[in-house]
N, C-alpha and C positions, 0 to 999 in steps of 0.2 A: 161036347166040343173036344177036339183032339188036335194037338199040334206038336211039332218037334222044334226045338230051339237049340242052337249051338253054333260052333265055329270050327272050321278045319276038321270036321268029322268028329268032334267031341261035343257031347251034350253039355248044356249049362249045369252048373252045380245046383243042387236041390233048392237052396234058399232063393237063388235068382229065378229058377223055374217056377217056384211057388208064387213069387211076387209078380212075375209076368203073367201067370195064369189068372191071378186075381184081377189084374188090370185089364187083360184082353177079353176075358169072359163077358163082362158087361158090355163092352164096346161092340163085340161081334154079335152078341145076341140082340142088342137093341137095333143094330143096323140090319140084321137079317129079318127081324120082325117088321121094320119100317119098309124094307124092300119086298116083303112077302116071299122070301126065299126059304125053302126047306133045307137046302144045303148049299154051301159055297166053298170055294178053295181060294185062299189068299197066300201071297208070298210077301212077307214083310221084311224089310232090310233095316237094321238098326246100326248106328255108328256109336262106338264106345267113345265117350268124350273125356273120361277120367279113369285113371288106373287106381282102383281102391284097395289094391293088395298091399 
């Protein structure tokens, strides 16, 4: 699985990228196996609800 995540042309910092990778991998793999897809392309939009900095 491969994906790009970020905002305004900037990639997410590594800790957020790793967390997102762990969460999305199982969701995408289980969905693609259920649908019988070998490959798919998704566009996901997330809204940041809290500033943690």
